[in-house]
C-alpha positions as CSV (number, residue, x, y, z in Angstrom):
1,X,150.7,89.0,20.1
2,X,147.1,90.1,19.7
3,X,145.8,86.6,20.4
4,X,148.0,86.3,23.5
5,X,146.5,89.6,24.8
6,X,143.0,88.3,24.3
7,X,143.8,85.1,26.2
8,X,145.3,87.1,29.1
9,X,142.1,89.2,29.3
10,X,139.9,86.1,29.1
11,X,142.0,84.4,31.8
12,X,141.7,87.5,34.0
13,X,137.9,87.6,33.6
14,X,137.7,83.9,34.5
15,X,139.9,84.4,37.6
16,X,137.6,87.3,38.7
17,X,134.5,85.3,38.2
18,X,135.9,82.3,40.0
19,X,137.0,84.6,42.9
20,X,133.5,86.1,43.1
21,X,131.9,82.6,43.1
22,X,134.3,81.4,45.8
23,X,133.8,84.5,47.9
24,X,130.0,84.2,47.5
25,X,130.0,80.6,48.5
26,X,132.1,81.4,51.6
27,X,130.0,84.4,52.6
28,X,126.6,82.9,51.9
29,X,126.4,80.9,55.2
30,X,127.9,83.8,57.0
31,X,125.2,86.2,55.8
32,X,122.5,83.6,56.7
33,X,123.9,83.2,60.2
34,X,124.1,87.0,60.7
35,X,120.4,87.3,59.5
36,X,119.4,84.4,61.7
37,X,120.9,86.0,64.8
38,X,119.4,89.4,63.9
39,X,115.9,88.0,63.7
40,X,116.4,85.8,66.7
41,X,117.3,88.8,68.9
42,X,114.3,90.8,67.7
43,X,112.0,87.9,68.4
44,X,113.5,87.3,71.9
45,X,112.8,90.9,72.8
46,X,109.1,90.5,72.0
47,X,108.8,87.1,73.7
48,X,110.2,88.5,76.9
49,X,107.7,91.4,76.8
50,X,104.8,89.0,76.1
51,X,106.0,86.9,79.1
52,X,106.0,89.9,81.4
53,X,102.5,90.8,80.3
54,X,101.3,87.2,80.8
55,X,102.7,87.2,84.4
56,X,100.8,90.4,85.0
57,X,97.6,88.8,83.6
58,X,98.0,85.8,85.8
59,X,98.3,87.9,88.9
60,X,95.1,89.7,87.9
61,X,93.0,86.7,86.8
62,X,94.7,83.6,88.1
63,X,95.3,82.2,84.7
64,X,97.1,83.1,81.4
65,X,95.6,84.6,78.3
66,X,95.2,82.3,75.3
67,X,95.4,85.1,72.7
68,X,97.3,88.4,72.3
69,X,94.1,90.4,72.0
70,X,92.6,89.0,75.2
71,X,95.9,89.5,76.9
72,X,96.2,93.2,76.1
73,X,92.5,93.9,76.6
74,X,92.4,92.1,79.9
75,X,95.4,94.2,81.2
76,X,93.8,97.4,79.9
77,X,90.4,96.8,81.5
78,X,91.3,94.8,84.6
79,X,91.3,95.9,88.2
80,X,93.9,94.7,90.7
81,X,93.6,95.2,94.5
82,X,96.7,97.0,95.8
83,X,97.6,97.9,99.4
84,X,98.7,101.5,99.6
85,X,100.6,102.7,102.7
86,X,100.3,106.3,103.8
87,X,102.7,108.0,106.2
88,X,106.2,107.2,107.4
89,X,107.4,104.8,110.1
90,X,109.5,106.5,112.8
91,X,113.0,104.9,113.2
92,X,112.2,103.8,116.8
93,X,109.1,102.0,115.8
94,X,108.1,98.9,113.9
95,X,105.6,99.2,111.1
96,X,103.1,97.3,113.2
97,X,103.5,99.8,116.0
98,X,103.2,102.8,113.8
99,X,100.1,101.3,112.2
100,X,98.5,100.6,115.6
101,X,99.1,104.2,116.7
102,X,97.7,105.7,113.5
103,X,101.0,107.2,112.4
104,X,100.7,105.3,109.2
105,X,97.6,103.8,107.5
106,X,96.9,101.3,104.8
107,X,94.1,101.3,102.3
108,X,93.2,98.8,99.6
109,X,92.7,100.5,96.3
110,X,92.1,99.1,92.8
111,X,94.6,99.8,90.1
112,X,94.7,99.0,86.4
113,X,97.2,96.1,86.1
114,X,98.8,97.6,83.0
115,X,99.3,101.0,84.7
116,X,100.7,99.2,87.7
117,X,103.2,97.4,85.6
118,X,104.2,100.6,84.0
119,X,104.5,102.3,87.4
120,X,106.8,99.5,88.6
121,X,108.8,99.8,85.3
122,X,108.2,96.2,84.4
123,X,107.1,97.4,80.9
124,X,107.7,100.6,79.0
125,X,105.5,99.9,76.0
126,X,103.1,102.5,74.6
127,X,99.5,101.4,73.7
128,X,100.6,101.6,70.0
129,X,103.6,99.3,70.7
130,X,101.3,96.9,72.6
131,X,99.0,96.7,69.6
132,X,102.0,95.6,67.4
133,X,103.4,93.1,69.9
134,X,101.6,90.2,68.4
135,X,103.4,90.6,65.0
136,X,106.6,88.6,64.4
137,X,109.5,90.8,63.3
138,X,110.8,90.5,59.7
139,X,107.5,89.0,58.5
140,X,104.5,90.3,56.7
141,X,102.5,90.8,59.9
142,X,102.5,87.1,60.7
143,X,101.5,86.6,64.4
144,X,103.0,84.6,67.2
145,X,101.3,81.3,68.1
146,X,99.9,81.6,71.6
147,X,97.9,79.1,73.7
148,X,97.0,78.7,77.4
149,X,95.3,76.1,79.5
150,X,95.4,74.3,82.9
151,X,97.4,71.1,83.5
152,X,97.2,68.8,86.5
153,X,100.3,68.8,88.7
154,X,100.4,67.0,92.0
155,X,96.6,67.0,92.1
156,X,96.3,70.7,91.4
157,X,95.1,72.5,88.2
158,X,98.0,74.8,87.3
159,X,97.8,77.5,84.5
160,X,100.3,77.3,81.7
161,X,101.0,79.2,78.5
162,X,103.2,79.0,75.4
163,X,104.1,81.6,72.8
164,X,106.3,80.6,69.9
165,X,107.4,81.1,66.3
166,X,108.7,78.4,64.0
167,X,111.8,79.1,61.9
168,X,109.8,78.4,58.7
169,X,107.8,81.5,59.5
170,X,110.5,83.7,60.8
171,X,112.9,82.9,58.0
172,X,110.4,82.5,55.2
173,X,112.0,85.0,52.8
174,X,115.5,83.5,53.1
175,X,117.2,80.7,51.1
176,X,114.9,77.7,51.4
177,X,117.7,75.2,51.7
178,X,119.5,77.2,54.4
179,X,116.3,77.3,56.4
180,X,115.7,73.6,56.0
181,X,119.3,72.9,57.1
182,X,118.9,75.0,60.2
183,X,115.6,73.4,61.1
184,X,117.1,69.9,60.6
185,X,120.1,70.9,62.8
186,X,117.8,71.9,65.7
187,X,115.5,68.9,65.3
188,X,118.4,66.5,65.3
189,X,119.4,67.9,68.7
190,X,115.8,67.4,69.9
191,X,115.3,71.2,70.1
192,X,112.2,73.1,69.0
193,X,113.1,74.6,65.6
194,X,112.2,78.2,66.5
195,X,111.8,80.4,69.6
196,X,109.4,80.1,72.4
197,X,108.5,81.0,76.0
198,X,106.5,78.9,78.3
199,X,105.3,75.3,77.9
200,X,101.8,73.8,77.5
201,X,102.8,70.7,79.5
202,X,104.8,72.2,82.3
203,X,104.3,75.3,84.6
204,X,107.4,77.1,83.4
205,X,107.9,80.5,81.9
206,X,111.4,80.0,80.6
207,X,112.4,80.7,77.0
208,X,114.4,78.2,74.9
209,X,116.8,81.1,74.2
210,X,117.8,81.3,77.9
């Protein structure tokens, strides 16, 4: 009777252990996918913000910045000519007529491109947040890869840029085999195994997450 009881307890323990192993094997890829999505979304937010800043930089300088530091510094110190309109156009007039009669006037002023972007609500980042924008989320202050140059298209030199992060960097602290599998999955579909905006060979600013 005593031996039977011990066997029952041992069997119960084995069942619990097997159930735990089975549950863990089922949940392991689920946990990885959840973490993958969480990190992807955090990266996408930053890549979109960097793209917006790059667009503002291009308007100011006619090219894209090749580093995050030059991007932020250029926007903070740059000057952008902006046409300001003063006065209101009467309903019965066109703007050209109101301008001719002196009812309204226009002046060209110089604005800081970063402040202009904030004024137009294109970005809402503080200076402190701008300083941290180059760091990849969920990493030990690893930085996004960034590059910019000119490429020839239809006989013209066109500015291009690219900002990206490889999954091996973004997911460095997760299970190595899971990361390898995800990279292989994307590469087999001829996709970049990571997240990026822009392209160094084509004048596009799209992200591969869109």
